[in-house]
LOFI-74934 format. One record per residue: x, y, z of N, C-alpha, C, CB in turn; residue number from 1. Coordinates in Angstrom, 2 decimals. Atoms other than C-alpha are relative to their C-alpha. Glycine has a CB too. Example, Ala and Ser with C-alpha at 12.3 -4.5 7.8 and 13.67 -1.06 7.14 Angstrom:
LOFI-74934
+---------+---------+---------+---------+---------+---------+---------+---------+---------+---------+---------+---------+-----+
|     n_x |     n_y |     n_z |    ca_x |    ca_y |    ca_z |     c_x |     c_y |     c_z |    cb_x |    cb_y |    cb_z | num |
+---------+---------+---------+---------+---------+---------+---------+---------+---------+---------+---------+---------+-----+
|    0.89 |   -1.19 |    0.00 |   12.30 |   -4.50 |    7.80 |    0.90 |    1.20 |    0.00 |   -0.99 |    0.03 |    1.25 |   1 |
|   -0.82 |   -1.19 |   -0.06 |   13.67 |   -1.06 |    7.14 |   -0.77 |    1.09 |    0.73 |    0.41 |    0.46 |   -1.42 |   2 |
+---------+---------+---------+---------+---------+---------+---------+---------+---------+---------+---------+---------+-----+
//
This chain:
LOFI-74934
+---------+---------+---------+---------+---------+---------+---------+---------+---------+---------+---------+---------+-----+
|     n_x |     n_y |     n_z |    ca_x |    ca_y |    ca_z |     c_x |     c_y |     c_z |    cb_x |    cb_y |    cb_z | num |
+---------+---------+---------+---------+---------+---------+---------+---------+---------+---------+---------+---------+-----+
|   -0.37 |   -0.11 |    1.40 |    4.41 |    3.42 |    0.41 |   -1.09 |   -0.66 |   -0.84 |    1.38 |   -0.65 |   -0.26 |   1 |
|    0.97 |    0.51 |    0.95 |    2.15 |    2.76 |   -2.53 |    0.44 |   -1.37 |   -0.51 |   -0.19 |    0.99 |   -1.16 |   2 |
|   -0.33 |    1.35 |    0.45 |    1.99 |   -0.92 |   -3.57 |    0.59 |    0.01 |   -1.41 |   -1.24 |   -0.90 |    0.04 |   3 |
|   -0.49 |   -0.01 |    1.38 |    2.46 |   -0.16 |   -7.26 |    1.42 |    0.54 |   -0.08 |   -0.93 |    0.85 |   -0.88 |   4 |
|   -1.35 |   -0.56 |    0.00 |    5.51 |    2.02 |   -6.62 |    1.01 |   -1.01 |    0.57 |    0.05 |    1.30 |    0.82 |   5 |
|   -0.90 |    0.97 |   -0.60 |    7.07 |   -0.59 |   -4.32 |    0.22 |   -1.17 |   -0.94 |   -0.56 |   -0.49 |    1.34 |   6 |
|   -0.07 |    1.18 |    0.85 |    6.26 |   -3.44 |   -6.68 |    0.92 |    0.24 |   -1.20 |   -1.40 |   -0.39 |   -0.48 |   7 |
|   -0.84 |   -0.33 |    1.15 |    7.89 |   -1.72 |   -9.65 |    1.46 |    0.16 |    0.42 |   -0.49 |    1.27 |   -0.68 |   8 |
|   -1.37 |   -0.19 |   -0.49 |   10.94 |   -0.71 |   -7.61 |    0.65 |   -1.33 |    0.36 |   -0.01 |    0.92 |    1.22 |   9 |
|   -0.52 |    1.31 |   -0.41 |   11.31 |   -4.27 |   -6.30 |    0.11 |   -0.98 |   -1.17 |   -0.89 |   -0.59 |    1.07 |  10 |
|   -0.12 |    0.85 |    1.18 |   11.02 |   -5.72 |   -9.82 |   -1.07 |   -1.06 |   -0.14 |    1.30 |   -0.65 |    0.02 |  11 |
|    1.11 |    0.94 |    0.11 |    7.72 |   -7.53 |   -9.38 |   -0.98 |    0.48 |   -1.08 |   -0.73 |   -0.15 |    1.36 |  12 |
|    1.15 |   -0.29 |    0.85 |    5.13 |   -7.69 |  -12.14 |   -1.24 |   -0.19 |    0.87 |   -0.03 |   -0.93 |   -1.29 |  13 |
|    1.22 |    0.25 |   -0.77 |    1.51 |   -7.72 |  -10.99 |   -0.19 |   -1.50 |    0.17 |   -1.23 |    0.63 |   -0.70 |  14 |
|    0.19 |    1.45 |   -0.05 |    1.42 |  -11.44 |  -11.82 |    0.96 |   -0.64 |    1.01 |    0.22 |   -0.63 |   -1.39 |  15 |
|   -0.96 |    0.62 |   -0.91 |    4.62 |  -12.30 |   -9.93 |   -0.27 |    0.39 |    1.45 |    1.44 |    0.39 |   -0.38 |  16 |
|    0.37 |   -0.38 |   -1.36 |    3.53 |  -10.29 |   -6.89 |   -1.18 |   -0.84 |    0.47 |   -0.34 |    1.51 |    0.07 |  17 |
|    1.17 |    0.80 |   -0.37 |    0.17 |  -12.08 |   -6.90 |    0.37 |   -1.43 |    0.33 |   -1.01 |    0.00 |   -1.13 |  18 |
|   -0.44 |    1.38 |   -0.25 |    1.96 |  -15.45 |   -7.03 |    0.80 |   -0.12 |    1.29 |    0.83 |   -0.50 |   -1.17 |  19 |
|   -0.77 |    0.05 |   -1.25 |    4.03 |  -14.51 |   -3.96 |   -0.90 |   -0.08 |    1.23 |    0.90 |    1.22 |    0.11 |  20 |
|    0.95 |    0.02 |   -1.12 |    0.88 |  -14.45 |   -1.81 |   -0.58 |   -1.40 |    0.17 |   -1.14 |    1.02 |   -0.24 |  21 |
|    0.57 |    1.31 |   -0.31 |   -0.79 |  -17.44 |   -0.13 |   -1.42 |    0.18 |    0.50 |    0.87 |   -0.76 |    1.06 |  22 |
|   -0.11 |    0.61 |    1.31 |   -3.13 |  -18.40 |   -1.62 |    0.30 |    1.06 |   -1.06 |   -1.29 |   -0.76 |   -0.34 |  23 |
|   -0.34 |   -0.96 |    1.06 |   -1.89 |  -16.81 |   -4.85 |   -1.25 |    0.68 |   -0.56 |    0.77 |   -0.71 |   -1.13 |  24 |
|    1.09 |   -0.73 |    0.66 |   -4.04 |  -14.18 |   -6.56 |    0.42 |    0.30 |   -1.44 |   -0.35 |    1.33 |    0.78 |  25 |
|   -0.25 |   -0.27 |    1.41 |   -4.34 |  -13.29 |  -10.23 |    0.58 |    1.39 |   -0.21 |   -1.27 |   -0.16 |   -0.80 |  26 |
|   -0.48 |   -1.32 |    0.42 |   -2.67 |  -10.40 |  -12.01 |   -1.17 |    0.98 |    0.00 |    0.67 |   -0.06 |   -1.40 |  27 |
|    1.18 |   -0.87 |    0.06 |   -6.17 |   -9.01 |  -12.52 |   -0.42 |    0.53 |    1.35 |   -1.14 |   -0.74 |   -0.62 |  28 |
|    0.37 |   -0.47 |   -1.33 |   -6.88 |   -8.84 |   -8.81 |    1.01 |    1.00 |    0.52 |   -0.11 |   -1.18 |    0.98 |  29 |
|   -1.01 |   -0.98 |   -0.41 |   -3.57 |   -7.09 |   -8.12 |   -0.26 |    1.33 |   -0.70 |    1.44 |   -0.51 |   -0.32 |  30 |
|    0.33 |   -1.21 |    0.74 |   -4.51 |   -4.60 |  -10.83 |   -1.20 |    0.72 |    0.63 |   -0.30 |   -0.33 |   -1.47 |  31 |
|    1.18 |   -0.60 |   -0.62 |   -7.92 |   -4.03 |   -9.22 |    0.34 |    0.63 |    1.34 |   -1.10 |   -1.05 |    0.17 |  32 |
|   -0.44 |   -0.61 |   -1.27 |   -6.25 |   -3.43 |   -5.84 |    0.68 |    1.32 |   -0.27 |    0.95 |   -0.95 |    0.76 |  33 |
|   -0.78 |   -1.21 |    0.29 |   -3.86 |   -0.90 |   -7.35 |   -0.87 |    1.12 |   -0.56 |    1.12 |   -0.32 |   -0.98 |  34 |
|    0.92 |   -1.02 |    0.53 |   -6.67 |    0.88 |   -9.20 |   -0.95 |    0.53 |    1.07 |   -0.80 |   -0.59 |   -1.15 |  35 |
|    0.92 |   -0.40 |   -1.06 |   -8.69 |    1.07 |   -5.98 |   -1.41 |   -0.50 |   -0.20 |   -0.02 |    1.48 |    0.11 |  36 |
|    1.33 |    0.51 |    0.31 |  -11.60 |   -0.87 |   -7.44 |   -0.47 |   -1.05 |    1.00 |   -0.02 |   -0.58 |   -1.39 |  37 |
|    0.31 |    1.08 |   -0.94 |  -11.43 |   -3.72 |   -4.90 |    0.85 |    0.18 |    1.25 |    0.25 |   -1.41 |   -0.64 |  38 |
|   -0.72 |   -0.12 |   -1.27 |  -10.48 |   -3.63 |   -1.23 |    0.82 |   -1.26 |    0.27 |   -0.99 |    0.26 |    1.16 |  39 |
|   -0.85 |    1.12 |   -0.37 |   -7.55 |   -5.83 |   -0.21 |   -0.40 |   -0.48 |    1.39 |    1.51 |    0.41 |   -0.04 |  40 |
|    0.34 |    0.54 |   -1.32 |   -8.33 |   -8.16 |    2.69 |    1.16 |    0.24 |    0.97 |   -0.32 |   -1.52 |   -0.10 |  41 |
|   -1.03 |   -0.18 |   -1.02 |   -6.45 |   -7.81 |    5.96 |    1.08 |   -1.06 |   -0.12 |   -0.63 |   -0.04 |    1.40 |  42 |
|   -1.00 |    1.07 |    0.14 |   -4.76 |  -11.18 |    5.41 |    0.99 |    0.34 |   -1.11 |   -0.69 |   -1.35 |   -0.30 |  43 |
|   -0.91 |   -0.35 |    1.09 |   -3.35 |  -10.05 |    2.06 |    0.79 |    1.26 |    0.32 |   -0.79 |    0.20 |   -1.29 |  44 |
|   -0.74 |   -1.21 |   -0.39 |   -2.41 |   -6.65 |    3.51 |    1.16 |   -0.35 |    0.92 |   -0.95 |    1.00 |    0.70 |  45 |
|   -1.07 |    0.43 |   -0.90 |   -0.41 |   -8.37 |    6.25 |    1.09 |   -0.75 |   -0.77 |   -0.56 |   -0.89 |    1.13 |  46 |
|   -0.99 |    0.69 |    0.83 |    1.26 |  -10.63 |    3.68 |    0.79 |    1.00 |   -0.85 |   -0.70 |   -1.03 |   -0.91 |  47 |
|   -0.66 |   -1.04 |    0.80 |    2.04 |   -7.57 |    1.53 |    1.06 |    0.71 |    0.84 |   -1.02 |    1.01 |   -0.54 |  48 |
|   -0.97 |   -0.64 |   -0.89 |    3.71 |   -5.93 |    4.51 |    1.24 |   -0.89 |    0.17 |   -0.64 |    0.30 |    1.37 |  49 |
|   -1.12 |    0.93 |   -0.19 |    5.84 |   -9.05 |    5.02 |    0.84 |   -0.11 |   -1.27 |   -0.53 |   -1.38 |    0.41 |  50 |
|   -0.73 |    0.13 |    1.27 |    6.77 |   -9.45 |    1.33 |    0.81 |    1.26 |   -0.29 |   -0.99 |   -0.28 |   -1.16 |  51 |
|   -0.69 |   -1.27 |    0.28 |    7.72 |   -5.76 |    1.13 |    0.95 |    0.42 |    1.11 |   -1.03 |    1.10 |   -0.22 |  52 |
|   -0.87 |   -0.31 |   -1.15 |    9.77 |   -5.91 |    4.35 |   -0.43 |    1.27 |    0.72 |    1.45 |    0.16 |   -0.47 |  53 |
|    0.55 |   -1.13 |   -0.74 |    7.47 |   -3.32 |    5.91 |   -0.14 |    1.28 |   -0.79 |    0.84 |    0.26 |    1.17 |  54 |
|    0.11 |   -1.22 |    0.80 |    7.64 |   -0.82 |    3.04 |   -1.44 |    0.35 |   -0.34 |    0.80 |   -0.14 |   -1.28 |  55 |
|    1.42 |   -0.22 |    0.28 |    3.93 |   -1.27 |    2.24 |   -0.76 |   -0.53 |    1.21 |   -0.46 |   -0.72 |   -1.34 |  56 |
|    0.69 |    0.37 |   -1.24 |    1.89 |   -1.27 |    5.44 |   -1.46 |   -0.38 |   -0.28 |    0.07 |    1.16 |    1.01 |  57 |
|    1.43 |    0.26 |    0.16 |   -1.65 |   -2.57 |    5.95 |   -0.80 |    1.29 |   -0.21 |   -0.53 |   -0.75 |    1.22 |  58 |
|    0.69 |   -1.28 |    0.21 |   -2.72 |    1.09 |    6.17 |    0.16 |    0.46 |   -1.45 |    0.53 |    1.07 |    0.97 |  59 |
|   -0.22 |   -0.34 |    1.41 |   -1.14 |    1.73 |    2.76 |   -0.95 |   -0.81 |   -0.89 |    1.47 |   -0.25 |   -0.41 |  60 |
|    0.89 |    0.86 |    0.78 |   -3.14 |   -1.21 |    1.42 |   -1.45 |    0.47 |    0.12 |    0.12 |   -1.46 |    0.46 |  61 |
|    1.37 |   -0.49 |   -0.20 |   -6.37 |    0.12 |    2.94 |   -0.22 |    1.31 |   -0.74 |   -0.28 |    0.19 |    1.49 |  62 |
|    0.12 |   -1.31 |    0.66 |   -5.69 |    3.58 |    1.49 |   -0.14 |   -0.11 |   -1.51 |    1.20 |    0.86 |    0.34 |  63 |
|    0.13 |    0.16 |    1.45 |   -5.62 |    2.16 |   -2.05 |   -1.46 |   -0.03 |   -0.44 |    0.69 |   -1.27 |   -0.46 |  64 |
|    1.40 |    0.19 |    0.38 |   -9.37 |    1.43 |   -2.00 |   -0.69 |    1.34 |   -0.17 |   -0.72 |   -0.85 |    1.04 |  65 |
|    0.76 |   -1.21 |    0.30 |  -11.51 |    4.13 |   -3.60 |   -1.45 |   -0.40 |   -0.22 |    0.59 |    0.75 |   -1.25 |  66 |
|    1.37 |    0.45 |    0.15 |  -15.17 |    3.37 |   -2.93 |   -0.74 |    0.69 |   -1.14 |   -0.74 |    0.21 |    1.28 |  67 |
|    0.68 |   -0.72 |    1.09 |  -16.26 |    6.03 |   -5.41 |    0.34 |   -0.62 |   -1.35 |    0.37 |    1.49 |    0.01 |  68 |
|   -0.41 |    0.66 |    1.23 |  -14.31 |    4.17 |   -8.13 |   -0.85 |   -1.24 |   -0.23 |    1.50 |   -0.37 |    0.04 |  69 |
|    0.73 |    1.25 |    0.14 |  -16.04 |    0.87 |   -7.47 |   -1.48 |    0.24 |   -0.30 |    0.14 |   -0.84 |    1.26 |  70 |
|    1.41 |   -0.31 |    0.28 |  -19.48 |    2.54 |   -7.60 |   -0.19 |    0.41 |   -1.46 |   -0.50 |    1.12 |    0.93 |  71 |
|    0.11 |   -0.46 |    1.38 |  -18.74 |    3.95 |  -11.07 |    0.32 |   -1.08 |   -1.03 |    0.91 |    1.16 |   -0.20 |  72 |
|   -0.39 |    1.06 |    0.92 |  -17.63 |    0.64 |  -12.56 |   -1.08 |   -1.06 |   -0.13 |    1.31 |   -0.64 |    0.45 |  73 |
|    1.10 |    0.98 |    0.02 |  -21.02 |   -1.04 |  -12.79 |   -0.19 |   -0.64 |   -1.32 |   -1.26 |    0.64 |    0.39 |  74 |
+---------+---------+---------+---------+---------+---------+---------+---------+---------+---------+---------+---------+-----+
//
């Protein structure tokens, strides 16, 4: 499942989701993950899977990254 879809369904803002991770991340970084501009690390992907009770898998997190997006944002 897509992180943004899960997060909205679960009632998390980008900021509150970021604060649920260890160490916490900013709302801006969660936004960049969801846009595909920045790749989520494996550690955060595994934490995301745990926070979402398995609804968002590490593969889902990896699939968010769009390398072509990050190349165009110079």
